[in-house]
Each structure stands twice: as structure tokens, then as C-alpha cells.
C-alpha positions as CSV (number, residue, x, y, z in Angstrom):
1,X,-8.0,-4.0,24.8
2,X,-11.4,-3.1,23.6
3,X,-14.4,-4.9,24.8
4,X,-16.9,-6.3,22.2
5,X,-19.3,-3.3,22.5
6,X,-16.6,-0.7,22.0
7,X,-15.1,-2.7,19.2
8,X,-18.5,-2.8,17.5
9,X,-19.0,0.9,18.0
10,X,-15.6,1.8,16.5
11,X,-16.2,-0.6,13.6
12,X,-19.5,1.1,12.9
13,X,-17.8,4.5,13.0
14,X,-15.1,3.3,10.7
15,X,-17.7,2.1,8.1
16,X,-19.6,5.4,8.3
17,X,-16.4,7.4,7.7
18,X,-15.4,5.2,4.8
19,X,-18.9,5.6,3.2
20,X,-18.7,9.4,3.8
21,X,-15.3,9.5,2.1
22,X,-16.6,7.5,-0.9
23,X,-19.6,9.9,-1.2
24,X,-17.3,12.9,-1.2
25,X,-15.1,11.3,-3.8
26,X,-18.2,10.7,-6.0
27,X,-19.3,14.3,-5.6
28,X,-15.8,15.6,-6.4
29,X,-15.8,13.5,-9.6
30,X,-19.2,14.8,-10.6
31,X,-18.3,18.4,-10.0
32,X,-15.1,18.0,-12.0
33,X,-17.0,16.5,-14.9
34,X,-19.5,19.4,-14.8
35,X,-16.7,22.0,-14.7
36,X,-14.8,20.4,-17.5
37,X,-17.9,20.4,-19.7
38,X,-18.5,24.1,-19.0
39,X,-14.8,25.0,-19.7
40,X,-15.0,23.2,-23.0
41,X,-18.2,25.2,-23.9
42,X,-16.5,28.5,-23.0
43,X,-13.4,27.5,-25.0
44,X,-15.6,26.9,-28.1
45,X,-17.4,30.3,-27.6
46,X,-14.0,31.9,-27.3
47,X,-12.8,30.4,-30.5
48,X,-15.9,31.5,-32.4
49,X,-15.5,35.1,-31.1
50,X,-11.8,35.0,-32.1
51,X,-12.9,34.1,-35.7
52,X,-15.3,37.1,-35.7
53,X,-12.6,39.4,-34.3
54,X,-10.1,38.3,-36.9
55,X,-12.6,38.7,-39.7
56,X,-13.5,42.3,-38.5
57,X,-9.8,43.1,-38.2
58,X,-9.1,41.9,-41.7
59,X,-12.0,44.1,-43.1
60,X,-10.5,47.1,-41.3
61,X,-7.0,46.3,-42.6
62,X,-5.7,45.6,-39.1
63,X,-3.3,42.8,-38.3
64,X,-5.0,39.8,-36.7
65,X,-5.0,39.5,-32.9
66,X,-2.4,37.2,-31.3
67,X,-3.5,33.5,-31.1
68,X,-5.7,32.5,-28.2
69,X,-4.3,30.6,-25.3
70,X,-6.2,27.5,-24.8
71,X,-7.1,26.8,-21.2
72,X,-5.9,23.3,-20.1
73,X,-7.3,21.6,-17.0
74,X,-3.8,21.6,-15.7
75,X,-4.0,25.4,-15.7
76,X,-6.8,25.2,-13.1
77,X,-4.3,24.7,-10.3
78,X,-2.5,27.9,-11.3
79,X,-5.6,30.1,-11.5
80,X,-5.9,30.7,-7.8
81,X,-2.2,31.3,-7.2
82,X,-0.6,34.7,-7.6
83,X,1.8,35.1,-10.5
84,X,5.0,37.1,-10.3
85,X,3.3,40.1,-12.0
86,X,0.4,40.2,-9.5
87,X,2.7,40.0,-6.5
88,X,4.3,43.3,-7.3
89,X,4.5,46.2,-4.8
90,X,1.3,47.7,-6.2
91,X,-1.7,45.9,-4.8
92,X,-4.8,45.7,-6.9
93,X,-7.9,47.6,-5.8
94,X,-10.6,45.5,-4.2
95,X,-12.9,44.0,-6.8
96,X,-10.5,44.3,-9.7
97,X,-9.2,41.0,-11.1
């Protein structure tokens, strides 16, 4: 059994940990919102550049480039994991994506 002082100490520690967890959750939500906004900005820039590229290709009589792949937020989880192609027997040089 815990005496009253120890119980008070553990309760204070529990409340501090809960407050810290809530602060981290808030920070995670804030960072995700910032990243999502930036990804949407980059996607719009990508679409604008694709229009320019297609226009230039048409002027040169070249076929249009393949359609762009839109990046979904669900793709974020896959960005850091190696794909089947990148796990081949040929390692990439350091610094080369």
C-alpha cells in the first residue's frame, strides 16, 4: 500500500505525464497540418510545370509526358521504406536518392 505522500507524488507524476502526452499530440497535429499544406503547394507547382512541359513538347512535335502521379498523404508512410527495386543487389552510392 502507498502512504498518502507517495500516492500524492505518483498522482502528480501521472498528471505531468498526461499533460506532456497531450502537448506532444498537439505538436504532432500542428506539424502534420504544416506538412500537408506544403505538400499541396508543391503538388500545385508540379501541375503547373507539367502544363508547361506538355506545351513545350507539343510545340516541338513530341508526345506528351506521362501523367503525373499525385502524392497522397497515405503515400507518406511508404516514402521511407525501401521498395523492391531499391532493395536490389546493387546498393546506391552514398548521397544518391
